[in-house]
ZAZAPA-683203 format. One record per residue (C-alpha): residue number from 1; residue in three letters; chain; x, y, z. Coordinates in steps of 0.001 Angstrom, whole numbers, m for minus. Example, Ala and Ser with C-alpha at 12.3 -4.5 7.8 and 13.67 -1.06 7.14 Angstrom:
2
<1 'ALA' 'A' <12300 m4500 7800>> <2 'SER' 'A' <13670 m1060 7140>> 
% end
This chain:
411
<1 'MET' 'A' <99753 132239 135627>> <2 'HIS' 'A' <97434 129836 137442>> <3 'ARG' 'A' <97858 126200 136488>> <4 'ARG' 'A' <95696 123435 137750>> <5 'THR' 'A' <97300 120401 139342>> <6 'ALA' 'A' <95931 118531 136360>> <7 'ILE' 'A' <96823 119434 132796>> <8 'LEU' 'A' <95727 122757 131270>> <9 'GLY' 'A' <92774 123038 128963>> <10 'VAL' 'A' <89978 120606 128245>> <11 'LEU' 'A' <89788 117754 125779>> <12 'ALA' 'A' <86709 115605 125131>> <13 'PHE' 'A' <87233 111869 124659>> <14 'ALA' 'A' <85002 109060 123486>> <15 'LEU' 'A' <86151 105467 123757>> <16 'ALA' 'A' <86295 103874 120347>> <17 'GLY' 'A' <86456 100364 121771>> <18 'CYS' 'A' <86807 98444 125019>> <19 'ALA' 'A' <90241 97989 126533>> <20 'THR' 'A' <91780 94565 125968>> <21 'GLU' 'A' <94194 92671 128192>> <22 'ILE' 'A' <96184 89612 127153>> <23 'GLU' 'A' <98907 87524 128766>> <24 'ARG' 'A' <101749 86439 126514>> <25 'THR' 'A' <105347 85270 126562>> <26 'THR' 'A' <108070 87450 125064>> <27 'ALA' 'A' <110939 86251 122869>> <28 'GLU' 'A' <113108 86181 126009>> <29 'GLY' 'A' <110701 83762 127658>> <30 'CYS' 'A' <109199 86288 130083>> <31 'ARG' 'A' <105505 86348 130911>> <32 'VAL' 'A' <103882 89757 130481>> <33 'ILE' 'A' <100473 91351 130559>> <34 'GLU' 'A' <99810 93648 127611>> <35 'THR' 'A' <96923 96112 127791>> <36 'HIS' 'A' <95589 97913 124746>> <37 'ASP' 'A' <93295 100940 124954>> <38 'ARG' 'A' <91978 102941 122030>> <39 'ALA' 'A' <90274 106346 122159>> <40 'ALA' 'A' <89033 108820 119589>> <41 'ALA' 'A' <90130 112294 120693>> <42 'GLU' 'A' <88280 115414 119634>> <43 'SER' 'A' <89958 118737 120414>> <44 'PRO' 'A' <88864 122327 119675>> <45 'ARG' 'A' <88684 123357 116037>> <46 'GLY' 'A' <88408 127097 116594>> <47 'LEU' 'A' <88847 129863 119118>> <48 'ASP' 'A' <86232 132216 120591>> <49 'VAL' 'A' <87481 135249 122534>> <50 'VAL' 'A' <85272 137464 124744>> <51 'ILE' 'A' <86644 140789 126024>> <52 'ALA' 'A' <84435 142602 128538>> <53 'VAL' 'A' <85489 146253 128953>> <54 'ASP' 'A' <84351 148511 131786>> <55 'SER' 'A' <82205 151124 130060>> <56 'SER' 'A' <81265 153375 133005>> <57 'PRO' 'A' <81239 157178 132862>> <58 'ALA' 'A' <83489 157144 135936>> <59 'SER' 'A' <86173 155479 133841>> <60 'ALA' 'A' <85939 158001 131000>> <61 'PRO' 'A' <89297 159609 131933>> <62 'LEU' 'A' <90891 156180 131518>> <63 'ARG' 'A' <89029 155195 128348>> <64 'SER' 'A' <92166 155346 126219>> <65 'ALA' 'A' <94004 153032 128608>> <66 'LEU' 'A' <91072 150602 128751>> <67 'ALA' 'A' <90873 150516 124960>> <68 'ALA' 'A' <94635 150031 124620>> <69 'ARG' 'A' <94600 147085 127029>> <70 'ALA' 'A' <91684 145472 125163>> <71 'ALA' 'A' <93609 145857 121905>> <72 'SER' 'A' <96693 144412 123606>> <73 'ILE' 'A' <94740 141317 124587>> <74 'ALA' 'A' <93539 140796 121018>> <75 'ARG' 'A' <97062 141317 119708>> <76 'SER' 'A' <98460 138864 122292>> <77 'VAL' 'A' <95999 136136 121276>> <78 'VAL' 'A' <96790 136553 117582>> <79 'THR' 'A' <100547 136730 118216>> <80 'ARG' 'A' <100423 133541 120234>> <81 'ALA' 'A' <98482 131934 117404>> <82 'GLU' 'A' <100950 133056 114772>> <83 'ALA' 'A' <103863 131893 116927>> <84 'GLY' 'A' <102344 128427 117342>> <85 'ASP' 'A' <101033 128508 120938>> <86 'LEU' 'A' <97422 128483 119750>> <87 'ARG' 'A' <98198 127460 116186>> <88 'ARG' 'A' <95878 124463 116111>> <89 'LEU' 'A' <92902 126622 117075>> <90 'THR' 'A' <93310 129602 114808>> <91 'ARG' 'A' <91856 128407 111551>> <92 'ASP' 'A' <88685 130094 112823>> <93 'VAL' 'A' <88916 132868 115446>> <94 'ARG' 'A' <86188 135226 116643>> <95 'ILE' 'A' <86719 138117 119046>> <96 'THR' 'A' <83682 139792 120639>> <97 'VAL' 'A' <83814 142975 122745>> <98 'VAL' 'A' <81076 143602 125339>> <99 'GLY' 'A' <80543 146328 127949>> <100 'GLY' 'A' <80301 145805 131687>> <101 'ASP' 'A' <76944 147472 132228>> <102 'LEU' 'A' <74048 145126 133009>> <103 'GLY' 'A' <71711 147806 134273>> <104 'CYS' 'A' <71953 150506 136912>> <105 'ASP' 'A' <69924 148749 139616>> <106 'ALA' 'A' <71406 146709 142435>> <107 'THR' 'A' <70265 143586 140585>> <108 'PRO' 'A' <71454 142921 137022>> <109 'SER' 'A' <68543 143610 134692>> <110 'GLU' 'A' <69903 143716 131138>> <111 'PRO' 'A' <71624 141151 128933>> <112 'PRO' 'A' <75134 141928 127737>> <113 'ARG' 'A' <75448 143465 124284>> <114 'ALA' 'A' <78099 142963 121654>> <115 'ARG' 'A' <79842 146214 120774>> <116 'THR' 'A' <79377 147322 117176>> <117 'ARG' 'A' <80341 151015 117333>> <118 'PRO' 'A' <82634 153263 119392>> <119 'SER' 'A' <81454 156250 121398>> <120 'SER' 'A' <81706 159789 120085>> <121 'GLY' 'A' <84945 160209 122022>> <122 'GLY' 'A' <86705 157454 120130>> <123 'PRO' 'A' <89639 158020 117780>> <124 'ALA' 'A' <88778 159657 114465>> <125 'THR' 'A' <90290 156694 112640>> <126 'CYS' 'A' <87628 154325 113986>> <127 'ALA' 'A' <84876 153166 111673>> <128 'ALA' 'A' <81292 154176 112347>> <129 'GLU' 'A' <80235 150569 112825>> <130 'TYR' 'A' <81785 147111 113070>> <131 'ALA' 'A' <80590 143530 112839>> <132 'PRO' 'A' <79532 142032 116212>> <133 'GLN' 'A' <82374 139503 115965>> <134 'GLN' 'A' <85811 140327 114587>> <135 'GLU' 'A' <87210 137367 112679>> <136 'TRP' 'A' <90859 136394 112220>> <137 'PRO' 'A' <92657 135373 110016>> <138 'ALA' 'A' <90110 136878 107588>> <139 'GLN' 'A' <91431 140193 108924>> <140 'GLY' 'A' <95066 140788 109752>> <141 'SER' 'A' <96290 140985 113336>> <142 'GLU' 'A' <96652 144772 113347>> <143 'ALA' 'A' <93191 145258 111830>> <144 'ILE' 'A' <91757 143053 114585>> <145 'ALA' 'A' <93598 144965 117313>> <146 'SER' 'A' <92484 148319 115878>> <147 'ALA' 'A' <88830 147234 115733>> <148 'VAL' 'A' <88907 145901 119295>> <149 'GLU' 'A' <90470 149141 120512>> <150 'CYS' 'A' <87745 151194 118819>> <151 'LEU' 'A' <84953 149039 120216>> <152 'ALA' 'A' <86411 149359 123714>> <153 'TRP' 'A' <85670 153101 123550>> <154 'ALA' 'A' <81922 152485 123849>> <155 'THR' 'A' <80440 154144 126958>> <156 'ASP' 'A' <77280 153165 128829>> <157 'THR' 'A' <75264 155421 131113>> <158 'CYS' 'A' <75784 153583 134379>> <159 'ASP' 'A' <78594 153364 136918>> <160 'ALA' 'A' <77185 150109 138357>> <161 'GLN' 'A' <79494 147893 136347>> <162 'ARG' 'A' <79425 144080 136390>> <163 'PRO' 'A' <82215 143201 133961>> <164 'MET' 'A' <82796 139659 135230>> <165 'LEU' 'A' <79098 138803 135075>> <166 'ALA' 'A' <78769 140490 131686>> <167 'ALA' 'A' <81676 138463 130308>> <168 'LEU' 'A' <80270 135127 131496>> <169 'ASP' 'A' <76698 135872 130445>> <170 'ALA' 'A' <77834 137034 127011>> <171 'VAL' 'A' <79081 133534 126251>> <172 'SER' 'A' <75564 132095 126259>> <173 'GLY' 'A' <73544 135269 125733>> <174 'ILE' 'A' <74976 136762 122543>> <175 'GLU' 'A' <74546 135017 119217>> <176 'GLY' 'A' <77790 133993 117599>> <177 'VAL' 'A' <79986 134319 120680>> <178 'ARG' 'A' <80266 130629 121517>> <179 'ARG' 'A' <80280 127986 118812>> <180 'ASP' 'A' <80256 124216 119090>> <181 'GLY' 'A' <83760 122798 118994>> <182 'SER' 'A' <85591 126054 119752>> <183 'ALA' 'A' <87846 126816 122696>> <184 'LEU' 'A' <86953 129805 124865>> <185 'LEU' 'A' <89154 132615 126173>> <186 'VAL' 'A' <87518 135266 128423>> <187 'TYR' 'A' <89124 138555 129495>> <188 'VAL' 'A' <87879 141434 131661>> <189 'VAL' 'A' <89341 144949 131447>> <190 'SER' 'A' <88104 147266 134183>> <191 'ALA' 'A' <89092 150459 135980>> <192 'VAL' 'A' <86252 150112 138502>> <193 'ASP' 'A' <85359 147358 140923>> <194 'GLU' 'A' <82496 144934 140390>> <195 'ALA' 'A' <79253 146466 141674>> <196 'PRO' 'A' <77743 144965 144876>> <197 'GLY' 'A' <74890 142527 144613>> <198 'LEU' 'A' <76534 139536 142943>> <199 'GLU' 'A' <77642 136833 145346>> <200 'VAL' 'A' <80626 134574 144757>> <201 'GLU' 'A' <78445 131449 144782>> <202 'GLU' 'A' <76506 132803 141779>> <203 'ILE' 'A' <79625 132612 139627>> <204 'ARG' 'A' <80114 128842 139709>> <205 'PRO' 'A' <76807 127887 138006>> <206 'ARG' 'A' <77561 130382 135251>> <207 'VAL' 'A' <80973 128807 134690>> <208 'ASP' 'A' <79418 125335 134692>> <209 'ARG' 'A' <77187 126408 131798>> <210 'LEU' 'A' <80130 127437 129642>> <211 'GLY' 'A' <80606 123870 128417>> <212 'PRO' 'A' <83788 122152 127207>> <213 'PHE' 'A' <87080 123692 126078>> <214 'VAL' 'A' <87037 126562 128585>> <215 'VAL' 'A' <90672 127503 128399>> <216 'GLU' 'A' <91664 130851 129865>> <217 'LEU' 'A' <90423 133717 132040>> <218 'GLY' 'A' <92342 136986 132265>> <219 'VAL' 'A' <91631 140104 134332>> <220 'VAL' 'A' <93314 143436 133570>> <221 'ALA' 'A' <92227 145821 136299>> <222 'GLY' 'A' <93221 147647 139474>> <223 'VAL' 'A' <95920 145184 140440>> <224 'PRO' 'A' <99200 146386 141985>> <225 'GLY' 'A' <101837 145681 139376>> <226 'ASP' 'A' <103806 143223 141535>> <227 'LEU' 'A' <100816 141021 142381>> <228 'ASP' 'A' <98890 138298 140575>> <229 'PRO' 'A' <96096 137319 142978>> <230 'LEU' 'A' <94808 134707 140523>> <231 'SER' 'A' <98083 132803 140309>> <232 'SER' 'A' <96867 129990 142587>> <233 'PRO' 'A' <93772 129029 144586>> <234 'THR' 'A' <95248 130554 147766>> <235 'ALA' 'A' <96892 133617 146207>> <236 'ILE' 'A' <93641 135594 146028>> <237 'THR' 'A' <93288 135419 149825>> <238 'ASP' 'A' <96922 136347 150350>> <239 'GLY' 'A' <96797 139093 147724>> <240 'LEU' 'A' <93736 140793 149163>> <241 'ARG' 'A' <95515 141116 152519>> <242 'ASP' 'A' <97862 143576 150848>> <243 'PRO' 'A' <97178 147076 152311>> <244 'ARG' 'A' <96887 148470 148772>> <245 'PHE' 'A' <93566 146642 148369>> <246 'GLU' 'A' <92058 148491 151334>> <247 'GLY' 'A' <90618 151384 149375>> <248 'GLY' 'A' <93957 152297 147872>> <249 'THR' 'A' <95001 152869 144290>> <250 'ALA' 'A' <96786 150373 142107>> <251 'CYS' 'A' <98504 152962 139928>> <252 'ALA' 'A' <97937 156177 137975>> <253 'ILE' 'A' <97493 156744 134248>> <254 'GLU' 'A' <97757 160220 132765>> <255 'GLY' 'A' <97101 161785 136159>> <256 'ALA' 'A' <93990 159698 136896>> <257 'SER' 'A' <94295 157127 139668>> <258 'VAL' 'A' <93170 153553 139135>> <259 'PRO' 'A' <91519 152130 142276>> <260 'THR' 'A' <92184 148574 143326>> <261 'THR' 'A' <89430 146097 142453>> <262 'PRO' 'A' <89178 143499 145248>> <263 'ARG' 'A' <85572 142420 144550>> <264 'LEU' 'A' <86251 141917 140876>> <265 'LEU' 'A' <89355 139879 141665>> <266 'ALA' 'A' <87509 137718 144190>> <267 'LEU' 'A' <84863 136905 141582>> <268 'ALA' 'A' <87547 136330 138955>> <269 'ALA' 'A' <89338 133891 141243>> <270 'GLU' 'A' <86104 131974 141806>> <271 'ALA' 'A' <85402 131851 138074>> <272 'GLY' 'A' <88967 130978 137162>> <273 'HIS' 'A' <89389 128162 139633>> <274 'ALA' 'A' <85859 126857 139045>> <275 'GLY' 'A' <86226 125984 135403>> <276 'PHE' 'A' <89066 127574 133442>> <277 'GLY' 'A' <92303 125841 132568>> <278 'SER' 'A' <94334 128894 133530>> <279 'ALA' 'A' <93727 132359 134969>> <280 'PHE' 'A' <95841 135447 135452>> <281 'ALA' 'A' <95551 139033 136697>> <282 'SER' 'A' <97458 141945 135180>> <283 'SER' 'A' <97765 145583 136230>> <284 'LEU' 'A' <95869 148061 134110>> <285 'CYS' 'A' <98948 150310 134242>> <286 'GLY' 'A' <101276 147796 132673>> <287 'PRO' 'A' <101385 145789 129452>> <288 'VAL' 'A' <99189 142720 129245>> <289 'PRO' 'A' <101515 139719 129493>> <290 'PRO' 'A' <101221 137008 126858>> <291 'ALA' 'A' <99612 134176 128782>> <292 'ALA' 'A' <101347 130812 128688>> <293 'THR' 'A' <98305 128724 127864>> <294 'ARG' 'A' <98969 125215 126656>> <295 'ILE' 'A' <96007 123660 124891>> <296 'ALA' 'A' <96368 120126 126139>> <297 'SER' 'A' <94104 117922 128198>> <298 'SER' 'A' <92611 117078 131519>> <299 'GLY' 'A' <89998 114836 129956>> <300 'LEU' 'A' <92048 111735 129264>> <301 'SER' 'A' <91838 110821 132942>> <302 'ALA' 'A' <88561 109240 131790>> <303 'LEU' 'A' <90674 106665 129939>> <304 'CYS' 'A' <91449 104186 132699>> <305 'LEU' 'A' <94144 101542 132403>> <306 'SER' 'A' <93467 98054 133688>> <307 'ARG' 'A' <96884 97777 135368>> <308 'ILE' 'A' <99546 100111 136649>> <309 'PRO' 'A' <102263 100044 133962>> <310 'ALA' 'A' <105700 98860 134979>> <311 'VAL' 'A' <108558 101375 135193>> <312 'ASP' 'A' <111736 100803 133184>> <313 'PRO' 'A' <114634 100762 135726>> <314 'LEU' 'A' <117036 102306 133176>> <315 'THR' 'A' <114923 105240 132020>> <316 'SER' 'A' <112388 105582 134890>> <317 'LEU' 'A' <109694 105797 132210>> <318 'THR' 'A' <106534 103757 132125>> <319 'ARG' 'A' <106515 100934 129593>> <320 'CYS' 'A' <103763 102373 127420>> <321 'THR' 'A' <103604 103371 123792>> <322 'VAL' 'A' <101119 105944 122534>> <323 'THR' 'A' <100437 106415 118825>> <324 'GLU' 'A' <98307 109088 117198>> <325 'THR' 'A' <96547 108549 113866>> <326 'PRO' 'A' <94801 111499 112147>> <327 'LEU' 'A' <91183 110886 111158>> <328 'ASP' 'A' <90813 113818 108770>> <329 'ASP' 'A' <92958 116111 106633>> <330 'LEU' 'A' <92677 118906 109200>> <331 'SER' 'A' <94634 116770 111649>> <332 'ALA' 'A' <97231 115521 109166>> <333 'THR' 'A' <100327 117388 110402>> <334 'PRO' 'A' <103674 115629 109734>> <335 'CYS' 'A' <105226 114050 112825>> <336 'ALA' 'A' <108382 116135 112412>> <337 'ASP' 'A' <106292 119313 112840>> <338 'ARG' 'A' <104637 118175 116061>> <339 'ILE' 'A' <106032 118840 119527>> <340 'GLY' 'A' <106628 115732 121623>> <341 'ARG' 'A' <106513 113287 118689>> <342 'ASP' 'A' <109109 111009 117161>> <343 'PRO' 'A' <109807 112773 113847>> <344 'THR' 'A' <109819 109452 111980>> <345 'PRO' 'A' <106224 108348 111277>> <346 'LEU' 'A' <105144 104839 112190>> <347 'ALA' 'A' <102893 104623 109139>> <348 'VAL' 'A' <101635 106755 106249>> <349 'ASP' 'A' <98187 106145 104765>> <350 'ALA' 'A' <97130 106450 101122>> <351 'GLU' 'A' <96323 110167 101605>> <352 'GLY' 'A' <99774 110846 103054>> <353 'ARG' 'A' <98577 111227 106653>> <354 'GLU' 'A' <101213 110140 109159>> <355 'THR' 'A' <100734 108054 112305>> <356 'CYS' 'A' <103028 109478 114994>> <357 'ALA' 'A' <104549 108017 118137>> <358 'ILE' 'A' <104031 110364 121086>> <359 'LEU' 'A' <107163 110336 123227>> <360 'GLN' 'A' <106379 108765 126569>> <361 'VAL' 'A' <107458 110503 129770>> <362 'ALA' 'A' <106598 110065 133435>> <363 'THR' 'A' <106039 113645 134538>> <364 'GLU' 'A' <103424 116322 133950>> <365 'ASP' 'A' <106096 118936 133363>> <366 'GLU' 'A' <107385 117690 130022>> <367 'ASP' 'A' <105866 116888 126658>> <368 'GLY' 'A' <104295 113481 126255>> <369 'PHE' 'A' <101842 111493 128343>> <370 'PHE' 'A' <101518 111242 132076>> <371 'VAL' 'A' <100360 108120 133900>> <372 'GLY' 'A' <98707 109526 136991>> <373 'ALA' 'A' <97077 108390 140165>> <374 'PRO' 'A' <93554 107005 140013>> <375 'SER' 'A' <90960 109685 139378>> <376 'GLU' 'A' <87376 109790 140568>> <377 'THR' 'A' <86341 108245 137236>> <378 'CYS' 'A' <88863 105408 137399>> <379 'GLY' 'A' <88354 103988 140878>> <380 'ASP' 'A' <91402 101890 141735>> <381 'GLN' 'A' <92754 102011 138194>> <382 'PRO' 'A' <95488 104364 136972>> <383 'ALA' 'A' <94691 107069 134438>> <384 'ILE' 'A' <96688 108241 131451>> <385 'ARG' 'A' <96588 111876 130319>> <386 'PRO' 'A' <98371 113827 127575>> <387 'THR' 'A' <100584 116828 128254>> <388 'VAL' 'A' <100882 117722 124574>> <389 'ALA' 'A' <98268 119333 122352>> <390 'LEU' 'A' <96518 116860 120103>> <391 'GLU' 'A' <95287 117502 116593>> <392 'PRO' 'A' <91543 118218 116213>> <393 'HIS' 'A' <90507 114653 115378>> <394 'VAL' 'A' <92789 111689 116022>> <395 'LEU' 'A' <92713 108067 117123>> <396 'LEU' 'A' <94983 107194 120053>> <397 'ASP' 'A' <96396 103717 120614>> <398 'ILE' 'A' <97838 103112 124099>> <399 'ARG' 'A' <99745 99889 124756>> <400 'CYS' 'A' <101297 99173 128158>> <401 'ILE' 'A' <103403 96210 129265>> <402 'THR' 'A' <103549 94816 132812>> <403 'ARG' 'A' <105965 91936 133454>> <404 'LEU' 'A' <104652 89091 135593>> <405 'ASP' 'A' <107907 87169 136149>> <406 'THR' 'A' <110538 88025 138757>> <407 'MET' 'A' <113160 85704 137306>> <408 'PRO' 'A' <116498 87299 136213>> <409 'GLY' 'A' <116052 89259 133017>> <410 'CYS' 'A' <112323 89672 133528>> <411 'GLU' 'A' <112230 92189 136376>> 
% end
């Protein structure tokens, strides 16, 4: 799984007020600087999933495998939601299946289309027609997986597949695929390589147009089972040096060989590292792994502190407190049910909504908040970022203490 150096996912922040800084004397007689920042945090309220499935005639012998992997992706997303990994985003989930055919010419000429019916070769249990977007939890997880599997049977008339381009263009080109305020997961399932004609530099502008909350990119294709070329920015280069990518086969399914897909993986790496919080590649011949996405934040680096907080010599933690107050009923989860919070609420309002203390840590690798190096938006100031998922609509209060005295007891 590819993780950025920053925190996974995207979170949009708007400052609710200017930061304040005051100098005061503590009860012990020590002079300190106290900074107070406040930010309203808005996180995704829903989840939009796009699955682009190679629909070429050349892949017809592998259609069952392609459909099964598409269904596995849908099942993985819903399972992660039910288990809590994506729990805050699953009050409203839409899954859209598109093909990988954008025309048979060297240049893409057709918009992507949402799948609404399987091909004649699909399982007899499939319905004749489906809604363009499958919605969960209105339907159960198995009903969603079954529908996605049926829709993945659709076959186009062209072997010039562009599944990565089709997936990205579907986000803005198909009504109902991308909604305001929803997080986005994009997956590509392909038994053939991306057709020539699309250059790597054309991917980045498409990713830039995807907007906020672009969370995860997954590719299930001709990848040798022991490789994940999307695991880091340099892994794609190292992975494609593997002799199996030189016109070889990744694996075989039911007697049909699956060719490796180096062009598709190169484009996927560009897309993944250009704008997604995480990206992974999985072999078409193996099960799709449940991705370890954490819906957290890289956006709080825009909240710049006026001073570098002091570090407690006993705990090695920064002397900051971060509290989280829900601003609507949707965000009103008890503190005891939230990861990385003190289970005892700091306050409870008239509607029973609890203000929680987020446990402060000094590393990106644990739950809490991370005080990082200055970012491009903060100049010489430090930035503070969360490593825990926030509720959809909360108010954050960040207070940090820096001692000014060096006298005994005030260090």
